[in-house]
Backbone as JSON, one array per atom type, in Angstrom:
{
  "sequence": "MLRVCALYPDLMNIYADRGNLIVLERRCAWRGIAFGLRASGLGDPLDGDAHDLYYLGGGQDRDQRLCAEDLIETKSAGLHAAGARGAVVLGVCGGYQLLGHSYTLDGEEISGVGLLDVRTVREHGPRLIGNVAIELTGEDTGAPGAHDRVLAGFENHGGRTYLGAGQQPLGRVLKGYGNDGRSGFEGARSGNVIGTYLHGPLLPKNVWFADWLIARALGVGGDELVPLDDEIERQTHASALQAAGV",
  "N": [[97.08, 23.93, -117.76], [97.38, 25.92, -120.72], [97.03, 29.14, -120.99], [96.12, 31.6, -123.36], [96.2, 34.75, -124.84], [95.08, 36.56, -127.63], [95.75, 39.39, -129.14], [94.15, 41.81, -130.84], [93.33, 40.0, -133.08], [91.61, 40.13, -135.41], [92.71, 42.34, -136.87], [95.32, 42.46, -136.83], [96.88, 40.35, -138.48], [98.4, 39.61, -140.95], [100.05, 37.67, -143.31], [99.27, 35.16, -142.67], [99.64, 34.99, -139.78], [98.0, 34.07, -137.81], [98.15, 31.24, -137.85], [100.22, 30.76, -136.03], [99.03, 30.75, -133.55], [97.4, 28.44, -133.99], [99.31, 26.39, -134.09], [100.28, 26.38, -131.47], [98.09, 25.67, -130.03], [97.55, 23.09, -131.18], [99.73, 21.44, -130.42], [99.7, 21.49, -127.74], [97.13, 20.19, -127.37], [97.88, 17.7, -128.6], [99.61, 16.69, -126.46], [97.77, 16.48, -124.36], [97.53, 18.73, -122.87], [95.57, 21.23, -121.49], [93.82, 23.93, -123.35], [93.3, 27.46, -123.45], [92.07, 30.02, -125.34], [91.73, 33.43, -125.64], [90.49, 36.61, -127.05], [91.66, 39.87, -127.36], [90.32, 42.86, -128.09], [89.94, 46.14, -129.93], [89.34, 48.49, -127.59], [88.89, 46.85, -125.49], [89.79, 45.94, -122.1], [92.92, 44.83, -120.64], [94.05, 42.11, -118.96], [96.75, 41.69, -116.91], [97.45, 39.54, -115.47], [95.74, 37.38, -116.25], [96.54, 35.48, -118.44], [98.96, 33.1, -119.79], [100.48, 33.47, -121.95], [100.76, 36.08, -124.29], [99.94, 37.24, -127.58], [100.77, 39.11, -130.4], [100.3, 39.87, -133.59], [101.2, 40.74, -137.1], [100.29, 43.8, -138.93], [98.66, 45.92, -141.51], [99.63, 49.25, -142.12], [97.68, 51.18, -141.48], [95.91, 49.72, -139.76], [97.64, 49.15, -137.86], [98.15, 51.67, -136.85], [95.66, 52.12, -135.61], [95.64, 50.14, -133.65], [97.94, 50.9, -132.05], [97.26, 53.06, -130.89], [95.23, 52.17, -129.19], [96.58, 50.07, -127.65], [98.23, 51.71, -126.08], [96.23, 53.19, -124.52], [94.37, 51.19, -123.35], [95.65, 48.75, -122.91], [98.5, 48.79, -122.14], [99.35, 48.81, -119.44], [98.47, 46.23, -118.55], [99.98, 44.7, -120.12], [102.75, 45.46, -119.26], [102.41, 44.45, -116.68], [102.17, 41.74, -117.21], [104.53, 41.04, -118.35], [106.39, 41.73, -116.36], [105.88, 39.75, -114.55], [106.67, 37.45, -115.79], [105.26, 36.32, -117.8], [104.83, 35.05, -121.22], [105.41, 37.26, -123.81], [104.75, 37.75, -127.07], [105.43, 39.28, -130.05], [105.18, 39.76, -133.48], [106.5, 41.22, -136.21], [104.77, 43.91, -137.22], [103.53, 43.79, -134.68], [105.91, 43.36, -133.09], [107.21, 45.72, -133.5], [105.46, 47.36, -132.23], [105.63, 46.58, -129.63], [107.91, 47.97, -128.83], [109.6, 51.21, -128.33], [108.78, 53.17, -130.08], [107.27, 53.81, -133.51], [108.22, 55.54, -136.2], [106.71, 57.01, -138.81], [106.23, 58.4, -141.98], [106.99, 60.86, -141.01], [105.45, 60.95, -138.64], [105.47, 60.06, -135.13], [104.63, 57.09, -133.8], [103.74, 55.7, -130.85], [104.67, 53.05, -128.9], [104.45, 50.46, -126.48], [106.77, 50.09, -125.13], [108.03, 47.77, -124.04], [110.24, 46.44, -125.0], [113.57, 47.67, -125.71], [113.61, 49.03, -128.24], [113.53, 51.12, -131.21], [111.79, 51.94, -134.15], [111.98, 53.05, -137.49], [110.71, 54.39, -140.36], [112.55, 54.52, -143.17], [114.02, 55.95, -146.08], [114.48, 53.93, -148.83], [114.56, 50.45, -149.99], [111.94, 48.04, -149.21], [112.54, 45.5, -146.81], [112.79, 42.43, -147.77], [112.08, 38.9, -148.08], [113.14, 35.23, -147.69], [114.4, 34.28, -144.58], [116.91, 33.48, -142.27], [118.04, 33.01, -138.82], [120.29, 32.62, -136.27], [119.59, 31.83, -132.81], [120.59, 33.73, -129.93], [120.34, 33.84, -127.39], [121.39, 32.19, -124.47], [119.67, 30.36, -122.98], [117.83, 29.61, -124.85], [116.19, 27.36, -126.97], [115.9, 23.93, -127.42], [116.59, 20.31, -126.79], [117.51, 18.71, -129.72], [117.09, 20.85, -131.3], [117.82, 21.76, -133.94], [120.28, 23.19, -134.25], [119.41, 25.57, -133.19], [118.42, 27.46, -135.06], [116.13, 29.55, -136.28], [113.7, 29.91, -139.17], [112.14, 31.88, -141.46], [110.04, 34.26, -143.09], [110.41, 37.55, -144.11], [109.1, 40.86, -144.47], [109.3, 44.01, -144.37], [109.12, 47.53, -144.18], [110.12, 49.25, -142.25], [112.93, 50.14, -140.28], [114.51, 48.82, -137.69], [115.97, 49.64, -134.51], [118.15, 48.67, -132.06], [118.34, 49.4, -128.54], [121.09, 50.39, -126.48], [121.62, 48.42, -124.47], [120.05, 46.41, -125.17], [119.07, 43.09, -125.95], [119.39, 41.17, -128.84], [117.19, 38.96, -130.44], [118.34, 37.08, -132.22], [121.07, 36.13, -134.43], [121.7, 37.32, -137.72], [121.69, 34.98, -140.38], [121.06, 34.58, -143.04], [119.39, 36.97, -144.99], [117.87, 40.03, -144.1], [117.17, 41.02, -141.4], [116.9, 43.14, -138.51], [117.48, 45.57, -139.62], [118.82, 45.43, -141.92], [121.48, 45.96, -141.75], [122.88, 45.58, -139.3], [123.21, 43.06, -138.51], [121.53, 41.9, -136.77], [118.72, 40.39, -135.49], [115.28, 40.76, -134.52], [114.28, 41.07, -131.02], [114.86, 40.61, -127.32], [113.72, 40.31, -124.21], [114.03, 38.95, -121.3], [110.94, 36.94, -121.12], [109.8, 38.37, -122.95], [109.4, 38.77, -126.39], [110.29, 39.85, -129.65], [109.93, 39.76, -133.36], [110.67, 39.63, -136.86], [109.85, 37.65, -138.29], [107.74, 36.08, -140.34], [105.39, 33.83, -141.74], [103.68, 31.4, -141.47], [105.57, 31.91, -138.32], [105.75, 29.75, -136.33], [104.85, 27.33, -137.34], [106.89, 26.57, -139.09], [108.9, 26.19, -137.32], [108.68, 24.36, -135.08], [109.93, 23.37, -132.81], [110.65, 25.74, -131.39], [107.96, 26.89, -130.81], [107.41, 24.87, -129.03], [109.34, 25.54, -127.03], [108.28, 27.97, -126.25], [105.93, 27.24, -125.23], [106.7, 25.81, -123.03], [108.03, 27.77, -121.52], [105.97, 29.52, -120.95], [104.42, 27.87, -119.47], [106.09, 27.58, -117.24], [107.72, 25.41, -117.05], [110.41, 22.88, -117.66], [111.72, 22.31, -120.84], [112.25, 19.6, -121.24], [110.18, 18.41, -119.86], [107.89, 18.31, -121.47], [106.06, 16.23, -123.33], [107.31, 14.28, -125.71], [106.95, 14.6, -129.28], [105.97, 13.02, -132.42], [107.82, 14.47, -134.86], [108.42, 14.22, -137.51], [107.52, 15.27, -139.99], [107.25, 18.04, -139.33], [110.0, 18.52, -139.09], [110.77, 18.24, -141.61], [109.57, 20.26, -142.69], [110.79, 22.46, -141.48], [113.42, 22.08, -142.55], [113.04, 22.56, -145.18], [112.19, 25.21, -144.97], [114.68, 26.5, -144.21], [116.25, 25.78, -146.32], [115.05, 27.31, -148.28], [115.8, 29.73, -147.46], [118.44, 29.73, -148.06], [120.3, 28.17, -146.39]],
  "CA": [[96.41, 24.59, -118.94], [98.01, 27.06, -121.39], [96.09, 30.4, -121.14], [96.65, 32.41, -124.54], [95.52, 35.93, -125.32], [95.66, 37.11, -128.87], [95.73, 40.83, -129.17], [93.73, 42.2, -132.23], [93.37, 38.94, -134.14], [91.09, 40.55, -136.59], [93.31, 43.49, -137.39], [96.94, 42.06, -137.09], [96.94, 38.79, -139.05], [98.91, 39.4, -142.26], [101.11, 36.5, -143.69], [98.74, 34.06, -141.84], [100.12, 34.85, -138.55], [97.19, 33.24, -136.92], [98.72, 30.05, -137.7], [101.05, 30.65, -134.87], [98.16, 30.22, -132.42], [96.95, 27.0, -134.18], [100.31, 25.37, -133.73], [100.25, 26.2, -130.07], [96.73, 24.73, -129.66], [97.55, 21.62, -131.64], [100.9, 20.89, -129.74], [99.2, 21.33, -126.42], [96.12, 19.01, -127.5], [98.42, 16.4, -128.77], [100.01, 16.37, -125.22], [96.87, 16.46, -123.35], [97.49, 20.12, -122.12], [94.45, 22.13, -121.83], [94.32, 25.23, -123.96], [92.26, 28.38, -123.55], [92.38, 31.12, -126.02], [90.84, 34.66, -125.54], [90.88, 37.59, -127.9], [91.56, 41.19, -126.72], [90.33, 43.66, -129.25], [89.88, 47.54, -129.66], [88.61, 49.01, -126.61], [88.86, 45.69, -124.46], [90.93, 46.09, -121.14], [93.7, 43.81, -120.74], [94.42, 41.51, -117.57], [98.07, 41.09, -117.03], [97.42, 38.22, -114.68], [94.88, 36.34, -116.65], [97.16, 34.56, -119.32], [100.31, 32.74, -119.79], [101.04, 33.95, -123.24], [100.12, 37.1, -125.0], [100.45, 37.26, -128.85], [100.4, 40.3, -131.13], [100.74, 39.63, -134.95], [101.51, 42.03, -137.78], [99.13, 44.31, -139.68], [98.82, 47.06, -142.41], [99.92, 50.44, -141.37], [96.28, 51.85, -140.99], [95.48, 48.97, -138.75], [98.73, 49.36, -136.85], [97.9, 52.94, -136.09], [94.57, 51.88, -134.6], [95.98, 49.18, -132.63], [98.85, 51.59, -131.43], [96.48, 54.07, -129.89], [94.47, 51.27, -128.16], [97.44, 49.6, -126.8], [98.5, 52.71, -124.85], [95.05, 53.46, -123.68], [93.74, 50.09, -122.59], [96.39, 47.43, -122.68], [99.84, 48.95, -121.69], [99.48, 48.5, -118.09], [98.44, 45.08, -118.5], [101.23, 44.03, -120.67], [103.76, 45.55, -118.48], [102.21, 43.57, -115.63], [102.43, 40.5, -117.75], [105.96, 40.82, -118.71], [106.9, 41.73, -115.16], [105.67, 38.5, -113.74], [107.31, 36.43, -116.59], [104.44, 35.69, -118.8], [105.38, 35.26, -122.44], [104.69, 38.18, -124.76], [105.25, 37.35, -128.45], [105.17, 40.15, -131.19], [105.56, 39.55, -134.91], [106.38, 42.12, -137.42], [104.09, 44.9, -136.54], [103.45, 43.55, -133.22], [107.22, 43.63, -132.54], [107.31, 47.23, -133.57], [104.63, 48.1, -131.12], [106.43, 46.34, -128.33], [109.12, 48.88, -128.74], [109.18, 52.64, -127.85], [108.03, 54.08, -131.01], [107.61, 53.61, -134.68], [108.32, 56.71, -136.9], [106.2, 56.69, -140.24], [105.85, 59.58, -142.62], [107.24, 61.91, -139.98], [104.52, 60.85, -137.35], [105.85, 59.05, -134.33], [103.48, 56.35, -133.31], [104.22, 55.38, -129.53], [104.65, 51.82, -128.73], [104.32, 50.3, -125.04], [108.18, 50.18, -124.37], [108.47, 46.41, -123.36], [111.48, 46.26, -125.61], [114.25, 49.03, -125.85], [113.82, 49.26, -129.71], [112.71, 52.15, -132.05], [111.54, 51.64, -135.49], [111.9, 54.34, -138.44], [110.54, 54.01, -141.83], [113.43, 55.28, -143.77], [114.27, 55.86, -147.48], [115.14, 52.64, -149.26], [113.5, 49.39, -150.49], [111.56, 47.17, -148.14], [113.43, 44.2, -146.68], [111.83, 41.42, -148.17], [112.64, 37.66, -148.42], [113.54, 34.3, -146.68], [115.48, 34.54, -143.63], [117.41, 32.53, -141.11], [118.64, 33.66, -137.76], [120.72, 31.91, -135.07], [119.19, 32.34, -131.65], [121.67, 34.14, -129.18], [120.18, 33.59, -125.84], [121.93, 30.65, -123.89], [118.6, 29.43, -122.63], [116.81, 29.51, -125.89], [116.2, 26.2, -127.74], [115.51, 22.58, -126.76], [117.2, 19.17, -127.24], [117.14, 18.62, -130.89], [116.47, 22.08, -131.84], [118.27, 21.99, -135.01], [121.24, 24.21, -134.18], [118.98, 26.78, -132.66], [118.21, 28.32, -136.12], [114.75, 29.99, -136.9], [113.58, 30.16, -140.47], [110.94, 32.65, -141.78], [109.94, 35.3, -144.04], [110.34, 38.95, -143.62], [108.66, 41.92, -145.25], [108.99, 45.27, -143.44], [109.7, 48.84, -144.48], [110.64, 49.74, -141.03], [114.31, 49.77, -139.83], [114.4, 48.77, -136.11], [117.15, 49.85, -133.84], [118.25, 48.24, -130.43], [118.9, 50.29, -127.36], [122.44, 50.06, -126.06], [121.61, 47.22, -123.6], [118.82, 45.41, -125.55], [119.52, 41.81, -126.35], [118.65, 40.93, -129.94], [116.67, 37.61, -130.5], [119.24, 36.22, -132.83], [122.12, 36.6, -135.39], [121.27, 36.85, -139.15], [122.48, 34.12, -141.07], [120.59, 34.97, -144.35], [118.15, 37.78, -144.96], [117.99, 41.32, -143.65], [116.88, 41.33, -140.04], [116.16, 44.3, -138.12], [117.75, 46.96, -140.35], [119.68, 45.15, -143.06], [122.98, 46.28, -141.66], [123.52, 45.32, -137.97], [123.44, 41.47, -138.43], [120.78, 41.26, -135.7], [117.25, 40.2, -135.8], [114.4, 40.68, -133.37], [114.86, 41.56, -129.78], [114.32, 39.77, -126.42], [113.99, 40.82, -122.76], [113.18, 37.78, -120.6], [110.02, 36.2, -121.93], [109.07, 39.27, -124.07], [110.06, 38.51, -127.6], [109.83, 40.55, -130.82], [110.71, 39.19, -134.45], [110.01, 40.09, -138.2], [109.9, 36.35, -139.04], [106.33, 35.64, -140.65], [105.57, 32.73, -142.77], [104.0, 31.98, -140.16], [106.94, 31.47, -137.52], [105.98, 28.38, -135.57], [104.76, 25.99, -138.12], [108.2, 26.56, -139.58], [109.91, 26.13, -136.33], [107.91, 23.94, -133.94], [110.74, 23.35, -131.5], [110.58, 27.05, -130.81], [106.85, 26.78, -130.31], [107.62, 24.02, -127.58], [110.08, 26.37, -126.0], [107.49, 29.14, -125.7], [105.02, 26.77, -124.29], [107.46, 25.49, -121.67], [108.39, 29.14, -120.77], [104.86, 29.97, -120.49], [103.91, 27.04, -118.25], [106.98, 27.49, -116.1], [108.27, 24.0, -116.85], [111.48, 22.73, -118.59], [111.54, 21.72, -122.16], [112.27, 18.21, -121.21], [109.1, 18.14, -119.28], [106.93, 18.3, -122.33], [105.88, 14.82, -123.87], [108.03, 14.22, -127.11], [106.05, 14.3, -130.29], [106.58, 12.58, -133.72], [107.97, 15.64, -135.54], [109.19, 14.06, -138.8], [106.91, 16.14, -141.05], [107.57, 19.33, -138.95], [111.42, 18.64, -139.27], [110.97, 18.34, -143.11], [109.07, 21.58, -143.02], [111.84, 23.36, -141.16], [114.62, 21.94, -143.37], [112.64, 23.28, -146.44], [112.39, 26.75, -145.01], [116.19, 26.78, -144.24], [116.9, 25.73, -147.68], [114.48, 28.48, -149.11], [116.58, 30.92, -147.13], [119.78, 29.6, -148.47], [121.01, 27.77, -145.16]],
  "C": [[97.2, 25.74, -119.48], [96.97, 28.07, -121.72], [96.65, 31.38, -122.15], [95.66, 33.51, -124.84], [96.01, 36.51, -126.53], [95.12, 38.48, -128.8], [95.3, 41.15, -130.67], [93.72, 41.22, -133.21], [92.71, 39.2, -135.39], [91.92, 41.68, -137.54], [94.99, 43.12, -137.8], [97.09, 40.66, -137.28], [97.32, 38.85, -140.5], [99.92, 38.3, -142.24], [100.54, 35.43, -142.77], [99.36, 33.76, -140.41], [99.29, 34.18, -137.45], [97.55, 31.74, -136.83], [99.57, 29.69, -136.49], [100.27, 30.15, -133.68], [97.54, 28.78, -132.7], [97.98, 26.1, -133.89], [100.44, 25.37, -132.21], [99.22, 25.31, -129.59], [96.9, 23.4, -130.07], [98.63, 20.87, -130.81], [100.47, 20.71, -128.29], [98.14, 20.17, -126.46], [96.96, 17.63, -127.64], [99.17, 15.76, -127.49], [99.12, 16.22, -124.09], [96.87, 17.78, -122.46], [96.26, 20.86, -122.44], [94.75, 23.33, -122.49], [93.16, 26.02, -123.98], [92.66, 29.62, -124.42], [91.15, 32.4, -125.95], [91.46, 35.83, -126.6], [90.68, 38.81, -127.13], [91.5, 42.27, -127.87], [90.26, 45.11, -129.02], [88.85, 47.83, -128.54], [88.48, 48.11, -125.36], [90.15, 45.99, -123.45], [91.67, 44.75, -121.18], [94.24, 43.4, -119.32], [95.66, 41.1, -117.64], [98.28, 39.84, -116.39], [96.51, 37.16, -115.31], [95.33, 35.34, -117.68], [98.47, 34.26, -119.14], [101.25, 33.28, -121.01], [100.35, 34.99, -124.02], [100.81, 37.2, -126.34], [99.73, 38.4, -129.4], [101.05, 40.12, -132.34], [101.13, 40.89, -135.66], [100.28, 42.5, -138.38], [99.56, 45.47, -140.63], [99.12, 48.28, -141.47], [98.61, 51.18, -140.62], [95.9, 51.13, -139.78], [96.5, 49.08, -137.41], [98.59, 50.6, -135.97], [96.82, 52.86, -134.97], [94.92, 51.16, -133.29], [97.06, 49.99, -131.65], [98.31, 52.31, -130.39], [95.68, 53.22, -128.84], [95.37, 50.73, -127.27], [97.88, 50.6, -125.69], [97.4, 52.96, -123.96], [94.5, 52.48, -122.77], [94.6, 49.02, -122.21], [97.9, 47.68, -122.19], [100.16, 48.49, -120.46], [99.52, 47.06, -117.87], [99.4, 44.19, -119.09], [102.4, 44.1, -119.92], [103.73, 44.63, -117.27], [102.55, 42.0, -115.88], [103.95, 40.06, -117.91], [106.79, 40.92, -117.44], [106.94, 40.46, -114.34], [106.2, 37.38, -114.54], [106.42, 35.72, -117.57], [105.07, 35.85, -120.24], [104.57, 36.32, -123.22], [105.4, 38.11, -126.11], [104.71, 38.39, -129.5], [105.78, 39.97, -132.42], [105.43, 40.63, -135.88], [105.65, 43.49, -136.73], [103.93, 45.01, -135.08], [104.71, 43.85, -132.53], [107.54, 45.17, -132.57], [106.6, 48.04, -132.47], [105.0, 47.65, -129.68], [107.55, 47.28, -128.09], [108.68, 50.23, -128.27], [108.29, 53.36, -128.77], [108.28, 53.47, -132.43], [107.35, 55.0, -135.66], [108.0, 56.4, -138.45], [105.72, 57.98, -140.83], [105.94, 60.87, -141.68], [106.34, 61.95, -138.82], [105.14, 59.75, -136.51], [104.81, 58.35, -133.5], [104.27, 55.63, -131.99], [103.87, 53.78, -129.57], [104.53, 51.58, -126.85], [105.72, 50.06, -124.45], [108.47, 48.93, -123.66], [109.88, 46.14, -123.83], [112.2, 47.61, -125.9], [114.57, 48.95, -127.48], [113.09, 50.51, -130.11], [112.63, 51.74, -133.56], [111.31, 52.97, -136.3], [111.61, 53.64, -139.84], [111.28, 54.94, -142.69], [113.39, 55.14, -145.39], [114.86, 54.51, -147.87], [114.14, 51.53, -149.57], [113.01, 48.59, -149.1], [112.22, 45.9, -148.01], [112.46, 43.07, -146.75], [112.56, 39.94, -148.57], [112.75, 36.54, -147.37], [114.55, 34.64, -145.77], [115.8, 33.51, -142.71], [118.16, 33.27, -140.15], [119.22, 32.35, -136.79], [120.32, 32.32, -133.71], [120.57, 32.6, -130.7], [121.56, 33.88, -127.74], [120.57, 32.27, -125.26], [120.75, 29.81, -123.49], [117.53, 29.16, -123.6], [117.01, 28.19, -126.61], [115.83, 24.96, -126.85], [116.41, 21.51, -127.17], [116.73, 18.79, -128.73], [116.67, 19.67, -131.7], [117.11, 22.59, -132.98], [119.32, 23.16, -135.04], [120.68, 25.48, -133.83], [118.85, 27.85, -133.79], [116.8, 28.41, -136.39], [114.81, 30.35, -138.45], [112.16, 30.92, -140.55], [110.86, 33.34, -143.16], [109.71, 36.71, -143.51], [109.96, 39.84, -144.7], [108.35, 43.13, -144.53], [109.86, 46.42, -144.19], [110.49, 49.5, -143.3], [112.07, 49.37, -140.83], [114.19, 49.9, -138.3], [115.73, 48.7, -135.46], [117.07, 49.45, -132.35], [118.87, 49.3, -129.77], [120.31, 49.63, -127.16], [122.58, 48.57, -125.27], [120.57, 46.15, -124.07], [119.4, 44.26, -126.32], [118.67, 41.56, -127.69], [118.06, 39.23, -129.83], [117.66, 36.62, -131.09], [120.18, 37.12, -133.79], [121.64, 36.31, -136.75], [122.21, 35.94, -139.63], [122.21, 34.26, -142.57], [119.43, 35.81, -144.15], [118.68, 39.14, -144.43], [118.15, 41.64, -142.05], [116.29, 42.53, -139.71], [116.3, 45.51, -139.0], [118.6, 46.87, -141.59], [121.19, 45.51, -142.98], [123.7, 45.68, -140.37], [123.91, 43.78, -137.82], [122.63, 40.83, -137.31], [119.34, 41.24, -136.11], [116.36, 39.98, -134.43], [114.97, 41.13, -132.08], [114.15, 40.69, -128.67], [114.6, 40.35, -124.93], [113.33, 39.87, -121.77], [112.44, 37.0, -121.44], [109.31, 37.13, -122.85], [109.98, 39.29, -125.32], [109.45, 39.23, -128.83], [110.64, 39.93, -132.07], [110.07, 39.61, -135.69], [109.72, 38.72, -138.86], [108.2, 35.96, -139.04], [106.51, 34.38, -141.26], [104.34, 31.52, -142.57], [105.25, 31.4, -139.52], [106.83, 30.2, -137.05], [105.57, 27.26, -136.24], [106.04, 25.66, -138.8], [109.37, 26.14, -138.58], [109.14, 25.67, -135.11], [108.54, 23.66, -132.69], [110.86, 24.74, -130.72], [109.16, 27.3, -130.32], [106.85, 25.99, -128.87], [108.38, 24.88, -126.54], [109.27, 27.42, -125.47], [106.44, 28.58, -124.85], [105.42, 26.39, -123.04], [107.78, 26.81, -120.76], [107.09, 29.57, -120.22], [104.17, 29.22, -119.49], [104.79, 27.21, -117.16], [107.72, 26.3, -116.05], [109.7, 23.97, -117.83], [111.1, 22.01, -119.74], [111.55, 20.2, -122.09], [111.07, 17.77, -120.51], [107.82, 18.05, -120.16], [107.03, 16.79, -123.11], [106.48, 15.07, -125.43], [106.85, 14.03, -128.11], [106.69, 13.64, -131.5], [106.52, 13.83, -134.62], [108.44, 15.51, -137.01], [108.81, 15.11, -139.71], [107.26, 17.65, -140.63], [109.12, 19.48, -139.29], [111.7, 18.83, -140.79], [110.66, 19.89, -143.52], [110.11, 22.76, -142.6], [113.06, 23.39, -142.08], [114.24, 22.77, -144.68], [112.65, 24.68, -146.35], [113.72, 27.08, -144.77], [116.75, 26.81, -145.67], [116.33, 26.97, -148.53], [115.31, 29.76, -148.81], [118.14, 30.81, -147.4], [120.87, 28.93, -147.29], [120.97, 26.31, -145.38]]
}
């Protein structure tokens, strides 16, 4: 059984990021894998041992502030416990920023939970918007038939995210802006803790990556998952890559 916890699904769900949860559920169901989904909202405690995958999507600045305060007060210890035991923690856009140390917005520093060694700053300049494609850099990331380990999605963020000296990025930018529009890196990864700016949502456009997350969360090899007929999904991925110019 894959046990999933969605953090603030009512507040952190721009760009249809809830679709990522639907993809995880469907791909488990098609394989006969039981799927359990629970929500953890404002004020709810978080058990770091109760789930295999923790998901935090993106939100507007006001909602992100609310969730940031609650993360520190009621969920930080649980998330750190989950990350320490190897559970998958996935943050998208605002969720990615909150997995880092801080997000500085209009002179205010909003604290994150510090699972990733990144800091985000809202600087002068245009928002980083558009279709994006990245090549994953982790040697263990991907699966057979993973289409050259390239993720495609859509980014729209005003913050610039900077990696700490020893922080591994999720991938290398092929097209688009990535973390800051200059470094050539996108996202961040520490073990099974992953942050990325890729919306669209991410997993419907990259179902092989969804399978990789499922396998990591279940503690099995990707080749142990029953293969699925992914012709439509492959076409979707190819269309997303084409939109990004890859």
